[in-house]
N, CA, C and O atoms as CSV, one atom per row, in Angstrom:
chain,resi,resn,atom,element,x,y,z
A,1,MET,N,N,7.445,-44.431,8.194
A,1,MET,CA,C,8.809,-44.214,8.631
A,1,MET,C,C,9.709,-45.217,7.912
A,1,MET,O,O,9.390,-46.403,7.831
A,2,ALA,N,N,10.830,-44.731,7.394
A,2,ALA,CA,C,11.771,-45.580,6.673
A,2,ALA,C,C,13.178,-45.399,7.228
A,2,ALA,O,O,13.560,-44.303,7.638
A,3,VAL,N,N,13.937,-46.482,7.237
A,3,VAL,CA,C,15.334,-46.436,7.660
A,3,VAL,C,C,16.184,-46.011,6.468
A,3,VAL,O,O,16.046,-46.546,5.367
A,4,ARG,N,N,17.050,-45.056,6.700
A,4,ARG,CA,C,17.944,-44.575,5.646
A,4,ARG,C,C,19.310,-45.247,5.693
A,4,ARG,O,O,19.915,-45.508,4.653
A,5,ARG,N,N,19.802,-45.530,6.915
A,5,ARG,CA,C,21.091,-46.212,7.062
A,5,ARG,C,C,21.236,-46.701,8.496
A,5,ARG,O,O,20.580,-46.195,9.407
A,6,VAL,N,N,22.094,-47.679,8.681
A,6,VAL,CA,C,22.448,-48.195,9.994
A,6,VAL,C,C,23.969,-48.183,10.068
A,6,VAL,O,O,24.643,-48.708,9.182
A,7,VAL,N,N,24.512,-47.577,11.137
A,7,VAL,CA,C,25.954,-47.405,11.261
A,7,VAL,C,C,26.424,-47.986,12.592
A,7,VAL,O,O,25.956,-47.554,13.646
A,8,PRO,N,N,27.345,-48.960,12.567
A,8,PRO,CA,C,27.950,-49.409,13.825
A,8,PRO,C,C,28.807,-48.289,14.408
A,8,PRO,O,O,29.538,-47.618,13.681
A,9,ASN,N,N,28.715,-48.090,15.721
A,9,ASN,CA,C,29.538,-47.114,16.435
A,9,ASN,C,C,30.537,-47.885,17.285
A,9,ASN,O,O,30.151,-48.719,18.104
A,10,ILE,N,N,31.814,-47.606,17.091
A,10,ILE,CA,C,32.872,-48.311,17.804
A,10,ILE,C,C,33.526,-47.334,18.767
A,10,ILE,O,O,34.071,-46.311,18.353
A,11,ARG,N,N,33.468,-47.657,20.062
A,11,ARG,CA,C,34.153,-46.826,21.062
A,11,ARG,C,C,35.646,-47.028,20.853
A,11,ARG,O,O,36.117,-48.164,20.802
A,12,SER,N,N,36.397,-45.930,20.732
A,12,SER,CA,C,37.803,-46.051,20.367
A,12,SER,C,C,38.630,-44.919,20.951
A,12,SER,O,O,38.197,-43.767,20.989
A,13,GLU,N,N,39.806,-45.261,21.396
A,13,GLU,CA,C,40.819,-44.269,21.771
A,13,GLU,C,C,41.914,-44.254,20.702
A,13,GLU,O,O,42.945,-43.603,20.873
A,14,ALA,N,N,41.685,-44.979,19.596
A,14,ALA,CA,C,42.661,-45.089,18.509
A,14,ALA,C,C,42.021,-44.637,17.200
A,14,ALA,O,O,42.039,-45.366,16.208
A,15,VAL,N,N,41.460,-43.438,17.202
A,15,VAL,CA,C,40.724,-42.950,16.027
A,15,VAL,C,C,41.638,-42.771,14.812
A,15,VAL,O,O,41.288,-43.259,13.737
A,16,PRO,N,N,42.786,-42.102,14.920
A,16,PRO,CA,C,43.643,-41.966,13.731
A,16,PRO,C,C,44.106,-43.317,13.185
A,16,PRO,O,O,44.167,-43.526,11.973
A,17,GLU,N,N,44.429,-44.223,14.099
A,17,GLU,CA,C,44.855,-45.558,13.682
A,17,GLU,C,C,43.718,-46.308,13.002
A,17,GLU,O,O,43.949,-47.054,12.050
A,18,SER,N,N,42.487,-46.116,13.485
A,18,SER,CA,C,41.324,-46.747,12.859
A,18,SER,C,C,41.100,-46.200,11.460
A,18,SER,O,O,40.795,-46.955,10.536
A,19,ARG,N,N,41.251,-44.885,11.298
A,19,ARG,CA,C,41.115,-44.272,9.973
A,19,ARG,C,C,42.120,-44.893,9.007
A,19,ARG,O,O,41.766,-45.247,7.882
A,20,ALA,N,N,43.368,-45.026,9.441
A,20,ALA,CA,C,44.411,-45.601,8.588
A,20,ALA,C,C,44.110,-47.065,8.265
A,20,ALA,O,O,44.227,-47.482,7.112
A,21,PHE,N,N,43.725,-47.841,9.272
A,21,PHE,CA,C,43.453,-49.259,9.051
A,21,PHE,C,C,42.287,-49.469,8.093
A,21,PHE,O,O,42.413,-50.208,7.117
A,22,TYR,N,N,41.149,-48.824,8.364
A,22,TYR,CA,C,39.975,-49.026,7.507
A,22,TYR,C,C,40.130,-48.342,6.152
A,22,TYR,O,O,39.420,-48.666,5.200
A,23,GLY,N,N,41.057,-47.400,6.074
A,23,GLY,CA,C,41.409,-46.834,4.773
A,23,GLY,C,C,42.024,-47.875,3.864
A,23,GLY,O,O,41.877,-47.806,2.644
A,24,LEU,N,N,42.724,-48.857,4.461
A,24,LEU,CA,C,43.281,-49.959,3.672
A,24,LEU,C,C,42.181,-50.734,2.948
A,24,LEU,O,O,42.422,-51.338,1.903
A,25,LEU,N,N,40.978,-50.711,3.510
A,25,LEU,CA,C,39.834,-51.415,2.908
A,25,LEU,C,C,39.013,-50.511,2.002
A,25,LEU,O,O,37.995,-50.937,1.456
A,26,GLY,N,N,39.447,-49.274,1.839
A,26,GLY,CA,C,38.781,-48.362,0.917
A,26,GLY,C,C,37.807,-47.391,1.548
A,26,GLY,O,O,37.147,-46.639,0.831
A,27,LEU,N,N,37.694,-47.384,2.891
A,27,LEU,CA,C,36.797,-46.427,3.534
A,27,LEU,C,C,37.505,-45.077,3.669
A,27,LEU,O,O,38.708,-45.017,3.922
A,28,GLU,N,N,36.743,-44.004,3.499
A,28,GLU,CA,C,37.284,-42.651,3.584
A,28,GLU,C,C,36.537,-41.842,4.634
A,28,GLU,O,O,35.344,-42.048,4.857
A,29,GLU,N,N,37.244,-40.925,5.272
A,29,GLU,CA,C,36.626,-40.054,6.276
A,29,GLU,C,C,35.600,-39.141,5.608
A,29,GLU,O,O,35.902,-38.448,4.636
A,30,VAL,N,N,34.372,-39.156,6.151
A,30,VAL,CA,C,33.319,-38.281,5.628
A,30,VAL,C,C,32.826,-37.296,6.685
A,30,VAL,O,O,32.121,-36.343,6.355
A,31,MET,N,N,33.187,-37.514,7.955
A,31,MET,CA,C,32.793,-36.610,9.025
A,31,MET,C,C,33.782,-36.784,10.170
A,31,MET,O,O,34.213,-37.896,10.476
A,32,ASN,N,N,34.136,-35.648,10.806
A,32,ASN,CA,C,34.992,-35.715,11.976
A,32,ASN,C,C,34.708,-34.506,12.853
A,32,ASN,O,O,35.012,-33.373,12.478
A,33,HIS,N,N,34.118,-34.753,14.032
A,33,HIS,CA,C,33.827,-33.684,14.992
A,33,HIS,C,C,34.819,-33.683,16.152
A,33,HIS,O,O,34.624,-32.970,17.137
A,34,GLY,N,N,35.877,-34.477,16.038
A,34,GLY,CA,C,36.847,-34.565,17.122
A,34,GLY,C,C,36.537,-35.701,18.076
A,34,GLY,O,O,37.446,-36.440,18.458
A,35,TRP,N,N,35.299,-35.864,18.469
A,35,TRP,CA,C,34.890,-36.931,19.373
A,35,TRP,C,C,34.190,-38.069,18.632
A,35,TRP,O,O,34.011,-39.151,19.192
A,36,ILE,N,N,33.792,-37.838,17.381
A,36,ILE,CA,C,33.229,-38.874,16.520
A,36,ILE,C,C,33.769,-38.664,15.112
A,36,ILE,O,O,33.818,-37.545,14.603
A,37,MET,N,N,34.175,-39.776,14.497
A,37,MET,CA,C,34.639,-39.764,13.116
A,37,MET,C,C,33.879,-40.860,12.372
A,37,MET,O,O,33.727,-41.972,12.877
A,38,THR,N,N,33.405,-40.539,11.175
A,38,THR,CA,C,32.707,-41.521,10.358
A,38,THR,C,C,33.480,-41.752,9.071
A,38,THR,O,O,33.925,-40.815,8.409
A,39,LEU,N,N,33.625,-43.027,8.739
A,39,LEU,CA,C,34.245,-43.450,7.491
A,39,LEU,C,C,33.160,-44.060,6.620
A,39,LEU,O,O,32.226,-44.683,7.124
A,40,ALA,N,N,33.286,-43.879,5.302
A,40,ALA,CA,C,32.293,-44.421,4.369
A,40,ALA,C,C,32.969,-44.930,3.112
A,40,ALA,O,O,34.095,-44.552,2.788
A,41,SER,N,N,32.260,-45.787,2.422
A,41,SER,CA,C,32.709,-46.281,1.128
A,41,SER,C,C,32.357,-45.255,0.057
A,41,SER,O,O,31.202,-44.836,-0.023
A,42,PRO,N,N,33.309,-44.839,-0.763
A,42,PRO,CA,C,32.992,-43.879,-1.829
A,42,PRO,C,C,31.992,-44.440,-2.846
A,42,PRO,O,O,31.227,-43.684,-3.443
A,43,SER,N,N,31.998,-45.755,-3.042
A,43,SER,CA,C,31.106,-46.354,-4.037
A,43,SER,C,C,29.737,-46.719,-3.461
A,43,SER,O,O,28.783,-46.903,-4.217
A,44,ALA,N,N,29.627,-46.824,-2.148
A,44,ALA,CA,C,28.358,-47.136,-1.474
A,44,ALA,C,C,28.305,-46.290,-0.207
A,44,ALA,O,O,28.580,-46.793,0.883
A,45,PRO,N,N,27.950,-44.993,-0.337
A,45,PRO,CA,C,28.103,-44.055,0.782
A,45,PRO,C,C,27.328,-44.386,2.057
A,45,PRO,O,O,27.647,-43.834,3.110
A,46,THR,N,N,26.332,-45.257,2.005
A,46,THR,CA,C,25.639,-45.619,3.239
A,46,THR,C,C,26.338,-46.765,3.975
A,46,THR,O,O,25.916,-47.135,5.071
A,47,ALA,N,N,27.402,-47.333,3.389
A,47,ALA,CA,C,28.234,-48.325,4.080
A,47,ALA,C,C,29.222,-47.543,4.930
A,47,ALA,O,O,30.195,-46.993,4.413
A,48,GLN,N,N,28.971,-47.492,6.246
A,48,GLN,CA,C,29.728,-46.605,7.122
A,48,GLN,C,C,30.106,-47.281,8.436
A,48,GLN,O,O,29.466,-48.239,8.869
A,49,LEU,N,N,31.158,-46.761,9.056
A,49,LEU,CA,C,31.574,-47.085,10.417
A,49,LEU,C,C,31.850,-45.769,11.124
A,49,LEU,O,O,32.420,-44.853,10.531
A,50,SER,N,N,31.449,-45.668,12.390
A,50,SER,CA,C,31.795,-44.490,13.186
A,50,SER,C,C,32.651,-44.924,14.363
A,50,SER,O,O,32.453,-46.001,14.926
A,51,PHE,N,N,33.604,-44.076,14.730
A,51,PHE,CA,C,34.492,-44.299,15.859
A,51,PHE,C,C,34.309,-43.134,16.813
A,51,PHE,O,O,34.394,-41.974,16.409
A,52,MET,N,N,34.054,-43.443,18.099
A,52,MET,CA,C,33.732,-42.402,19.074
A,52,MET,C,C,34.614,-42.537,20.310
A,52,MET,O,O,34.792,-43.633,20.843
A,53,THR,N,N,35.158,-41.420,20.755
A,53,THR,CA,C,35.875,-41.399,22.028
A,53,THR,C,C,34.907,-41.188,23.185
A,53,THR,O,O,35.151,-41.630,24.307
A,54,GLU,N,N,33.806,-40.507,22.890
A,54,GLU,CA,C,32.745,-40.201,23.853
A,54,GLU,C,C,31.545,-39.736,23.046
A,54,GLU,O,O,31.631,-39.624,21.823
A,55,ASP,N,N,30.442,-39.467,23.701
A,55,ASP,CA,C,29.332,-38.780,23.047
A,55,ASP,C,C,29.248,-37.411,23.687
A,55,ASP,O,O,29.176,-37.300,24.910
A,56,ARG,N,N,29.257,-36.385,22.889
A,56,ARG,CA,C,29.370,-35.011,23.400
A,56,ARG,C,C,28.199,-34.582,24.281
A,56,ARG,O,O,28.399,-33.824,25.231
A,57,THR,N,N,26.979,-35.048,23.991
A,57,THR,CA,C,25.826,-34.563,24.756
A,57,THR,C,C,25.023,-35.662,25.436
A,57,THR,O,O,24.016,-35.377,26.085
A,58,ALA,N,N,25.445,-36.902,25.301
A,58,ALA,CA,C,24.687,-38.006,25.895
A,58,ALA,C,C,25.537,-38.731,26.935
A,58,ALA,O,O,26.764,-38.637,26.915
A,59,PRO,N,N,24.880,-39.454,27.843
A,59,PRO,CA,C,25.613,-40.088,28.937
A,59,PRO,C,C,26.377,-41.353,28.551
A,59,PRO,O,O,27.207,-41.818,29.332
A,60,VAL,N,N,26.126,-41.919,27.382
A,60,VAL,CA,C,26.782,-43.159,26.955
A,60,VAL,C,C,27.138,-43.069,25.476
A,60,VAL,O,O,26.575,-42.260,24.738
A,61,VAL,N,N,28.075,-43.903,25.055
A,61,VAL,CA,C,28.390,-44.045,23.634
A,61,VAL,C,C,27.440,-45.105,23.077
A,61,VAL,O,O,27.405,-46.223,23.589
A,62,PRO,N,N,26.677,-44.776,22.047
A,62,PRO,CA,C,25.746,-45.759,21.499
A,62,PRO,C,C,26.483,-46.853,20.727
A,62,PRO,O,O,27.571,-46.632,20.197
A,63,ASP,N,N,25.873,-48.028,20.675
A,63,ASP,CA,C,26.450,-49.150,19.941
A,63,ASP,C,C,26.221,-49.032,18.441
A,63,ASP,O,O,27.014,-49.526,17.639
A,64,MET,N,N,25.134,-48.375,18.072
A,64,MET,CA,C,24.830,-48.184,16.658
A,64,MET,C,C,23.953,-46.969,16.487
A,64,MET,O,O,23.301,-46.509,17.424
A,65,SER,N,N,23.950,-46.454,15.262
A,65,SER,CA,C,23.071,-45.343,14.907
A,65,SER,C,C,22.148,-45.809,13.795
A,65,SER,O,O,22.579,-46.472,12.851
A,66,VAL,N,N,20.878,-45.458,13.915
A,66,VAL,CA,C,19.885,-45.770,12.889
A,66,VAL,C,C,19.278,-44.451,12.448
A,66,VAL,O,O,18.590,-43.784,13.220
A,67,GLU,N,N,19.537,-44.078,11.195
A,67,GLU,CA,C,18.952,-42.862,10.654
A,67,GLU,C,C,17.608,-43.195,10.030
A,67,GLU,O,O,17.497,-44.118,9.223
A,68,VAL,N,N,16.587,-42.434,10.411
A,68,VAL,CA,C,15.233,-42.630,9.892
A,68,VAL,C,C,14.763,-41.345,9.217
A,68,VAL,O,O,15.330,-40.272,9.424
A,69,ASP,N,N,13.721,-41.475,8.411
A,69,ASP,CA,C,13.220,-40.294,7.707
A,69,ASP,C,C,12.311,-39.431,8.571
A,69,ASP,O,O,12.057,-38.278,8.223
A,70,ASP,N,N,11.810,-39.961,9.696
A,70,ASP,CA,C,10.932,-39.199,10.585
A,70,ASP,C,C,11.243,-39.570,12.034
A,70,ASP,O,O,10.604,-40.455,12.604
A,71,VAL,N,N,12.223,-38.893,12.624
A,71,VAL,CA,C,12.672,-39.233,13.970
A,71,VAL,C,C,11.598,-38.953,15.017
A,71,VAL,O,O,11.550,-39.638,16.039
A,72,ASP,N,N,10.739,-37.966,14.789
A,72,ASP,CA,C,9.665,-37.690,15.751
A,72,ASP,C,C,8.674,-38.851,15.799
A,72,ASP,O,O,8.225,-39.240,16.876
A,73,ALA,N,N,8.336,-39.401,14.642
A,73,ALA,CA,C,7.437,-40.559,14.598
A,73,ALA,C,C,8.104,-41.764,15.252
A,73,ALA,O,O,7.459,-42.512,15.986
A,74,ALA,N,N,9.399,-41.954,14.985
A,74,ALA,CA,C,10.118,-43.077,15.596
A,74,ALA,C,C,10.127,-42.940,17.112
A,74,ALA,O,O,9.924,-43.920,17.827
A,75,TYR,N,N,10.362,-41.732,17.602
A,75,TYR,CA,C,10.373,-41.499,19.044
A,75,TYR,C,C,9.021,-41.833,19.663
A,75,TYR,O,O,8.959,-42.482,20.708
A,76,ALA,N,N,7.953,-41.397,19.030
A,76,ALA,CA,C,6.612,-41.662,19.564
A,76,ALA,C,C,6.344,-43.159,19.644
A,76,ALA,O,O,5.817,-43.644,20.645
A,77,VAL,N,N,6.699,-43.886,18.605
A,77,VAL,CA,C,6.462,-45.339,18.578
A,77,VAL,C,C,7.291,-46.032,19.656
A,77,VAL,O,O,6.777,-46.878,20.388
A,78,VAL,N,N,8.569,-45.677,19.755
A,78,VAL,CA,C,9.459,-46.305,20.726
A,78,VAL,C,C,9.033,-45.962,22.151
A,78,VAL,O,O,8.978,-46.842,23.009
A,79,ARG,N,N,8.736,-44.703,22.404
A,79,ARG,CA,C,8.298,-44.273,23.745
A,79,ARG,C,C,7.020,-45.005,24.154
A,79,ARG,O,O,6.906,-45.499,25.276
A,80,ASP,N,N,6.058,-45.066,23.225
A,80,ASP,CA,C,4.782,-45.720,23.529
A,80,ASP,C,C,4.931,-47.225,23.754
A,80,ASP,O,O,4.077,-47.846,24.386
A,81,SER,N,N,6.020,-47.812,23.237
A,81,SER,CA,C,6.249,-49.254,23.428
A,81,SER,C,C,6.713,-49.560,24.848
A,81,SER,O,O,6.661,-50.710,25.285
A,82,GLY,N,N,7.163,-48.539,25.565
A,82,GLY,CA,C,7.684,-48.737,26.908
A,82,GLY,C,C,9.171,-49.012,26.957
A,82,GLY,O,O,9.709,-49.284,28.030
A,83,ALA,N,N,9.852,-48.948,25.817
A,83,ALA,CA,C,11.298,-49.174,25.787
A,83,ALA,C,C,12.008,-48.095,26.607
A,83,ALA,O,O,11.501,-46.985,26.771
A,84,GLU,N,N,13.174,-48.437,27.111
A,84,GLU,CA,C,13.945,-47.521,27.957
A,84,GLU,C,C,14.632,-46.445,27.113
A,84,GLU,O,O,15.521,-46.740,26.315
A,85,ILE,N,N,14.210,-45.212,27.299
A,85,ILE,CA,C,14.831,-44.070,26.631
A,85,ILE,C,C,15.999,-43.613,27.498
A,85,ILE,O,O,15.810,-43.287,28.670
A,86,LEU,N,N,17.202,-43.588,26.933
A,86,LEU,CA,C,18.405,-43.215,27.684
A,86,LEU,C,C,18.818,-41.765,27.467
A,86,LEU,O,O,19.500,-41.175,28.305
A,87,HIS,N,N,18.407,-41.200,26.350
A,87,HIS,CA,C,18.746,-39.814,26.000
A,87,HIS,C,C,17.511,-39.265,25.294
A,87,HIS,O,O,17.095,-39.810,24.272
A,88,PRO,N,N,16.924,-38.207,25.815
A,88,PRO,CA,C,15.655,-37.734,25.263
A,88,PRO,C,C,15.797,-37.160,23.852
A,88,PRO,O,O,16.886,-36.773,23.428
A,89,LEU,N,N,14.692,-37.115,23.149
A,89,LEU,CA,C,14.653,-36.531,21.813
A,89,LEU,C,C,15.056,-35.067,21.900
A,89,LEU,O,O,14.468,-34.292,22.654
A,90,GLN,N,N,16.065,-34.697,21.119
A,90,GLN,CA,C,16.506,-33.308,21.120
A,90,GLN,C,C,17.269,-32.992,19.850
A,90,GLN,O,O,17.805,-33.875,19.181
A,91,ASP,N,N,17.302,-31.704,19.538
A,91,ASP,CA,C,18.085,-31.200,18.415
A,91,ASP,C,C,19.520,-31.008,18.887
A,91,ASP,O,O,19.762,-30.482,19.973
A,92,GLU,N,N,20.469,-31.443,18.058
A,92,GLU,CA,C,21.885,-31.291,18.381
A,92,GLU,C,C,22.486,-30.207,17.484
A,92,GLU,O,O,22.020,-29.990,16.365
A,93,GLU,N,N,23.503,-29.542,17.973
A,93,GLU,CA,C,24.098,-28.409,17.261
A,93,GLU,C,C,24.745,-28.804,15.944
A,93,GLU,O,O,24.988,-27.933,15.108
A,94,TRP,N,N,25.034,-30.089,15.725
A,94,TRP,CA,C,25.674,-30.519,14.474
A,94,TRP,C,C,24.668,-30.949,13.413
A,94,TRP,O,O,25.041,-31.578,12.422
A,95,GLY,N,N,23.382,-30.609,13.616
A,95,GLY,CA,C,22.405,-30.757,12.549
A,95,GLY,C,C,21.546,-32.000,12.568
A,95,GLY,O,O,20.893,-32.314,11.573
A,96,VAL,N,N,21.533,-32.718,13.686
A,96,VAL,CA,C,20.654,-33.886,13.778
A,96,VAL,C,C,19.672,-33.714,14.928
A,96,VAL,O,O,19.910,-32.953,15.866
A,97,ARG,N,N,18.578,-34.429,14.833
A,97,ARG,CA,C,17.605,-34.564,15.911
A,97,ARG,C,C,17.667,-36.031,16.287
A,97,ARG,O,O,17.598,-36.886,15.405
A,98,ARG,N,N,17.796,-36.356,17.584
A,98,ARG,CA,C,18.037,-37.751,17.944
A,98,ARG,C,C,17.579,-38.071,19.358
A,98,ARG,O,O,17.294,-37.196,20.175
A,99,PHE,N,N,17.524,-39.390,19.603
A,99,PHE,CA,C,17.302,-39.926,20.945
A,99,PHE,C,C,18.022,-41.263,21.035
A,99,PHE,O,O,18.349,-41.865,20.012
A,100,PHE,N,N,18.272,-41.733,22.270
A,100,PHE,CA,C,18.888,-43.040,22.495
A,100,PHE,C,C,17.860,-43.935,23.166
A,100,PHE,O,O,17.104,-43.497,24.033
A,101,VAL,N,N,17.846,-45.192,22.753
A,101,VAL,CA,C,16.979,-46.192,23.354
A,101,VAL,C,C,17.779,-47.479,23.541
A,101,VAL,O,O,18.693,-47.767,22.768
A,102,ARG,N,N,17.426,-48.254,24.578
A,102,ARG,CA,C,18.076,-49.545,24.807
A,102,ARG,C,C,17.255,-50.625,24.116
A,102,ARG,O,O,16.040,-50.701,24.302
A,103,ASP,N,N,17.921,-51.466,23.313
A,103,ASP,CA,C,17.206,-52.549,22.626
A,103,ASP,C,C,17.073,-53.759,23.549
A,103,ASP,O,O,17.634,-53.739,24.645
A,104,PRO,N,N,16.354,-54.809,23.152
A,104,PRO,CA,C,16.154,-55.969,24.031
A,104,PRO,C,C,17.438,-56.706,24.393
A,104,PRO,O,O,17.447,-57.487,25.344
A,105,ASN,N,N,18.527,-56.473,23.650
A,105,ASN,CA,C,19.810,-57.111,23.926
A,105,ASN,C,C,20.702,-56.270,24.834
A,105,ASN,O,O,21.830,-56.653,25.144
A,106,GLY,N,N,20.184,-55.125,25.254
A,106,GLY,CA,C,20.959,-54.231,26.101
A,106,GLY,C,C,21.811,-53.241,25.332
A,106,GLY,O,O,22.525,-52.441,25.936
A,107,ARG,N,N,21.748,-53.281,24.008
A,107,ARG,CA,C,22.523,-52.366,23.168
A,107,ARG,C,C,21.867,-50.990,23.137
A,107,ARG,O,O,20.643,-50.872,23.191
A,108,VAL,N,N,22.695,-49.957,23.049
A,108,VAL,CA,C,22.194,-48.588,22.996
A,108,VAL,C,C,22.121,-48.167,21.527
A,108,VAL,O,O,23.111,-48.233,20.798
A,109,VAL,N,N,20.938,-47.736,21.111
A,109,VAL,CA,C,20.696,-47.343,19.730
A,109,VAL,C,C,20.433,-45.844,19.677
A,109,VAL,O,O,19.545,-45.331,20.357
A,110,ASN,N,N,21.213,-45.157,18.865
A,110,ASN,CA,C,21.055,-43.735,18.592
A,110,ASN,C,C,20.123,-43.634,17.376
A,110,ASN,O,O,20.521,-43.980,16.264
A,111,VAL,N,N,18.907,-43.171,17.578
A,111,VAL,CA,C,17.958,-43.024,16.477
A,111,VAL,C,C,17.955,-41.547,16.090
A,111,VAL,O,O,17.735,-40.680,16.936
A,112,LEU,N,N,18.197,-41.263,14.812
A,112,LEU,CA,C,18.401,-39.883,14.410
A,112,LEU,C,C,17.789,-39.577,13.059
A,112,LEU,O,O,17.491,-40.461,12.256
A,113,GLY,N,N,17.617,-38.289,12.848
A,113,GLY,CA,C,17.231,-37.763,11.547
A,113,GLY,C,C,17.991,-36.469,11.346
A,113,GLY,O,O,18.242,-35.734,12.301
A,114,HIS,N,N,18.358,-36.188,10.105
A,114,HIS,CA,C,19.017,-34.921,9.805
A,114,HIS,C,C,17.978,-33.827,9.649
A,114,HIS,O,O,16.923,-34.038,9.051
A,115,ARG,N,N,18.282,-32.659,10.191
A,115,ARG,CA,C,17.374,-31.520,10.059
A,115,ARG,C,C,17.613,-30.824,8.764
A,115,ARG,O,O,16.946,-29.834,8.463
């Protein structure tokens, strides 16, 4: 299993303002579902920030997202460790398979893979 990218998720009610502000630093919108928007660097596309008003299918807004190459393997390892799963492994309509887990610091991590 390999990590493809790690993205901080910022809970925000100021999404358009965040887009404008981080645009000053050269980040551009690469995804927008209305409730989550992701900005990325055109020269380093895995350098990203996401801004979320809510999570459409989960009970909490995650603090970060970690994309892995095999989310099913990651889920098995995390589940077997006894870590607290907050959102079960499932396919989402926007093309990802994901689950949420709480890390030792209390942070919520969205672990995902693209289908």
